[in-house]
Every structure is written in C-alpha cells, then in structure tokens.
C-alpha positions as CSV (number, residue, x, y, z in Angstrom):
1,M,7.0,-88.0,-88.5
2,I,9.3,-88.9,-85.9
3,F,7.4,-87.0,-83.1
4,A,4.3,-88.7,-84.2
5,A,5.5,-92.0,-83.1
6,V,7.0,-91.1,-80.0
7,D,5.0,-90.1,-77.1
8,L,7.4,-87.2,-75.9
9,I,5.0,-86.7,-72.3
10,R,5.7,-90.7,-71.7
11,I,9.4,-90.4,-72.2
12,I,9.8,-87.7,-69.5
13,K,7.6,-89.2,-67.1
14,S,9.4,-92.9,-68.1
15,A,13.0,-90.6,-67.2
16,G,11.4,-90.7,-63.4
17,Y,13.1,-88.4,-61.0
18,L,16.4,-88.0,-63.4
19,A,13.9,-85.9,-65.6
20,Y,13.6,-83.4,-63.0
21,I,17.5,-82.9,-63.0
22,L,17.9,-83.3,-66.6
23,L,15.2,-81.1,-67.9
24,P,16.4,-78.0,-65.4
25,L,19.8,-78.7,-67.1
26,S,18.7,-78.1,-70.6
27,F,17.3,-74.9,-69.6
28,I,20.2,-73.7,-67.7
29,A,22.4,-74.5,-70.8
30,V,19.8,-72.6,-73.2
31,F,20.4,-69.8,-70.8
32,I,24.2,-69.5,-70.7
33,I,24.3,-69.8,-74.6
34,C,21.8,-67.2,-75.1
35,E,23.4,-64.6,-72.4
36,R,27.1,-65.3,-73.5
37,A,26.1,-65.0,-77.2
38,V,24.4,-61.6,-76.6
39,A,27.4,-60.5,-74.0
40,L,30.1,-61.6,-76.5
41,R,28.4,-59.6,-79.7
42,K,30.8,-57.5,-81.3
43,R,29.6,-54.1,-79.9
44,A,30.1,-55.3,-76.6
45,I,33.6,-56.6,-77.0
46,I,35.1,-54.6,-79.5
47,P,33.4,-51.8,-81.1
48,Q,34.2,-50.7,-84.6
49,D,35.0,-46.7,-83.7
50,L,37.6,-48.1,-81.0
51,V,39.0,-50.3,-83.5
52,D,39.5,-47.6,-86.3
53,A,41.2,-45.4,-83.5
54,S,43.5,-47.9,-82.3
55,L,44.8,-48.8,-86.1
56,Q,45.2,-44.9,-86.5
57,G,46.6,-44.2,-83.4
58,K,44.2,-41.5,-83.0
59,F,42.5,-41.7,-79.3
60,Q,40.3,-38.8,-78.0
61,Q,40.4,-38.8,-74.4
62,D,36.9,-37.9,-73.8
63,M,36.0,-41.0,-76.2
64,T,38.3,-43.3,-74.2
65,F,36.9,-42.7,-70.6
66,E,33.2,-42.6,-71.6
67,D,33.3,-46.4,-73.3
68,K,33.6,-48.4,-70.3
69,T,31.0,-50.7,-71.3
70,S,33.2,-52.7,-73.8
71,A,36.2,-54.9,-73.4
72,L,38.4,-52.7,-75.7
73,G,37.2,-49.7,-74.2
74,R,38.2,-50.6,-70.7
75,I,41.5,-52.1,-71.7
76,I,42.1,-48.5,-73.2
77,N,41.0,-46.9,-70.1
78,F,43.8,-49.1,-68.0
79,V,46.1,-48.1,-70.6
80,E,45.8,-44.4,-70.6
81,Q,45.5,-44.5,-66.5
82,H,48.7,-46.6,-66.4
83,P,50.9,-45.3,-69.0
84,G,54.4,-47.4,-69.7
85,D,52.9,-50.5,-67.8
86,I,53.0,-53.2,-70.5
87,E,52.8,-56.2,-68.3
88,G,49.9,-54.7,-66.5
89,A,47.7,-53.8,-69.6
90,K,48.6,-57.4,-71.0
91,A,47.5,-58.9,-67.6
92,Y,44.2,-57.0,-67.6
93,A,43.5,-57.8,-71.1
94,R,43.9,-61.5,-70.2
95,L,41.2,-60.8,-67.4
96,E,38.9,-59.2,-70.0
97,V,39.0,-62.5,-71.8
98,I,38.2,-64.6,-68.7
99,K,35.4,-62.3,-68.1
100,M,34.1,-63.6,-71.8
101,E,34.3,-67.1,-70.6
102,R,32.2,-66.7,-67.4
103,G,29.7,-69.3,-67.3
104,V,31.0,-71.4,-70.2
105,S,32.7,-73.9,-68.2
106,Y,29.3,-74.8,-66.8
107,L,28.4,-76.2,-70.3
108,D,31.5,-78.5,-70.2
109,V,29.8,-80.2,-67.0
110,I,26.6,-80.3,-68.4
111,Y,27.7,-82.0,-71.7
112,T,29.7,-84.3,-69.8
113,G,27.4,-85.2,-67.0
114,A,23.9,-85.2,-68.7
115,P,24.6,-88.6,-70.6
116,L,26.1,-90.3,-67.0
117,L,22.7,-89.4,-65.6
118,G,20.8,-90.8,-68.4
119,L,22.5,-93.8,-68.2
120,I,21.8,-94.4,-64.5
121,G,18.3,-94.0,-65.5
122,T,18.3,-96.6,-68.2
123,V,20.1,-98.9,-66.1
124,F,17.3,-98.6,-63.1
125,G,14.5,-98.8,-66.0
126,L,16.3,-102.0,-67.4
127,I,16.3,-103.7,-64.3
128,S,12.7,-102.9,-63.6
129,A,11.8,-104.1,-66.8
130,F,13.7,-107.6,-66.1
131,N,11.5,-107.7,-62.7
132,V,7.9,-107.7,-65.0
133,I,7.2,-111.4,-64.5
134,D,4.1,-113.2,-66.0
135,P,2.9,-115.3,-63.2
136,E,1.6,-118.0,-65.3
137,T,4.8,-118.4,-67.5
138,H,7.2,-117.0,-65.1
139,M,8.8,-115.4,-67.9
140,P,8.8,-111.7,-68.4
141,D,5.9,-110.6,-70.4
142,P,7.1,-109.8,-73.9
143,V,4.7,-106.9,-74.8
144,Q,5.2,-105.3,-71.4
145,F,8.9,-106.3,-71.5
146,T,9.5,-104.7,-74.8
147,E,7.7,-101.5,-74.2
148,S,9.3,-101.1,-70.8
149,V,12.9,-101.5,-72.3
150,G,11.9,-99.1,-74.9
151,Y,10.9,-96.6,-72.7
152,A,13.9,-97.4,-70.1
153,L,15.8,-95.5,-72.7
154,S,14.1,-92.3,-72.0
155,A,16.6,-91.3,-69.6
156,T,19.5,-91.7,-71.8
157,L,17.6,-89.9,-74.7
158,I,17.0,-86.9,-72.5
159,G,20.7,-87.1,-71.4
160,L,21.9,-87.0,-74.7
161,V,19.6,-84.3,-76.3
162,V,20.9,-82.1,-73.2
163,A,24.2,-83.0,-73.8
164,I,24.4,-82.0,-77.8
165,I,22.8,-78.7,-77.1
166,A,25.5,-77.9,-74.4
167,L,28.3,-79.3,-76.6
168,G,26.9,-77.3,-79.6
169,G,26.7,-74.0,-77.6
170,N,30.0,-74.5,-75.7
171,G,31.8,-74.8,-79.3
172,Y,30.2,-71.6,-80.9
173,L,31.2,-69.5,-77.6
174,H,34.2,-70.7,-77.5
175,R,35.1,-70.1,-81.1
176,R,33.5,-66.3,-80.4
177,I,35.6,-66.2,-77.3
178,D,39.0,-67.1,-79.3
179,H,38.2,-64.9,-82.1
180,H,37.6,-61.9,-79.8
181,A,41.0,-62.8,-77.8
182,A,42.9,-63.0,-80.9
183,R,41.6,-59.6,-82.2
184,L,42.1,-57.8,-78.6
185,D,45.8,-59.1,-78.3
186,V,46.4,-57.5,-82.0
187,L,44.8,-54.3,-80.7
188,L,46.5,-54.2,-77.5
189,E,50.0,-54.5,-79.3
190,R,48.8,-51.6,-81.5
191,I,47.7,-49.5,-78.6
192,L,50.9,-50.0,-76.8
193,A,52.8,-49.4,-80.0
194,Q,51.0,-46.4,-81.4
195,K,53.6,-43.9,-81.1
196,S,55.9,-45.8,-83.5
197,G,53.4,-45.2,-86.5
198,P,50.3,-46.2,-88.4
199,A,48.9,-49.6,-88.4
200,T,50.5,-51.9,-91.0
201,A,48.2,-53.5,-93.6
202,A,48.7,-57.0,-92.0
203,E,47.6,-55.6,-88.6
204,K,44.3,-54.1,-90.0
205,E,43.5,-57.3,-91.8
206,L,43.7,-59.5,-88.6
207,V,41.1,-57.2,-86.7
208,Q,38.6,-56.8,-89.3
C-alpha cells in the first residue's frame, strides 16, 4: 500500500508553518462543498409539487405563500405579489441563482492558491536541503540530502491534494447550479405565461 511507504505525519510536519494554512483550507473546502450540496438539493430549490403546479398553471394561493423555503417558492411569491412586473421577476430569479452560488467562489481561490502555497514551502525546503553539508567532504550528505529533498516536496503534495478537493467540488457545484438555473428559467417563463395555456411537452421535458 502507498500509505504504508509514506509517513503522513512527517509529511505534514515537513510542510512546516504552511501546514497550518493548507490543512484549514482543506477543511474549509470540504465544509463549503458539503454545505452547498445540502443547500442545492432538489427539494430546497425546485420542489416537485410546485413544478407540477407551474406546468399545469394551477396555483393555490395558500400553497404559494406557505412555501418560502425553496427558491421556486420565493419566485412564485414575488410573481404573485408583483403582478405584471416581468423584468422584476426575472431579476429576482437571477438573485436566487446568485444565492445558490454563495461560498462557491471561495473554492476558486482555494484550488488556485493552495498549489502556490505548497510550492513556496517546497522552495524553502529545497534551500534547506542544499544547506546540509558534510563537514568532512564539504558536500551534501547523500542520504540526508535525498531524504530532505523528498520531504521538501511535502508542502506541494498537500497543496495539490487540497486543490484537487476544491476543484472537484467546484465543478460539481457549478453543474448543480447551472442545472437548477436552467430549470428555474423555464419554470419562470411558464409562470409568467400560464394564462396562455397549459405547458407544452417540450417545457415539461426541460424541467424534469
């Protein structure tokens, strides 16, 4: 096993003070990913009962005003409270999309900055490795030099792991947001035009 050949504790220690930055960044990235994954679940954004009501043009006043916990419910509330304000409704829908993106931008910073922080640690580690001189030969001790160089890369390794976590989570969350945003756009158009007749088959397929 690879983990049997690598001393994880020593790798973290070898990263020096940068480990105190990189490790918290990893926890922050994981927290943002988990929090947004829960916040972007289908029920919290586009409940199926409201989707059906939107497609069929059947809105119940009490249902509309009770469901303020979902993005679609809040959009329907805005449309009901501001009849005829089409541009305002679209702007409010864009605001809901912006709310869905809350915190995701920090993942961009983390997966961009973490490898750079790791590289800084590696450079300092390599400088220290070249300073290990055998007093007898006045040359770097081969064993200690090789070991020092190997663990000098620990900061970069940690930075890359943190970046991969943040990059993967960022891609997943953006796909979820884009999917929800597209469905909200179709449903909003259906809500604004519900008096024109029932939803077409194409509209129903887009929001499923």
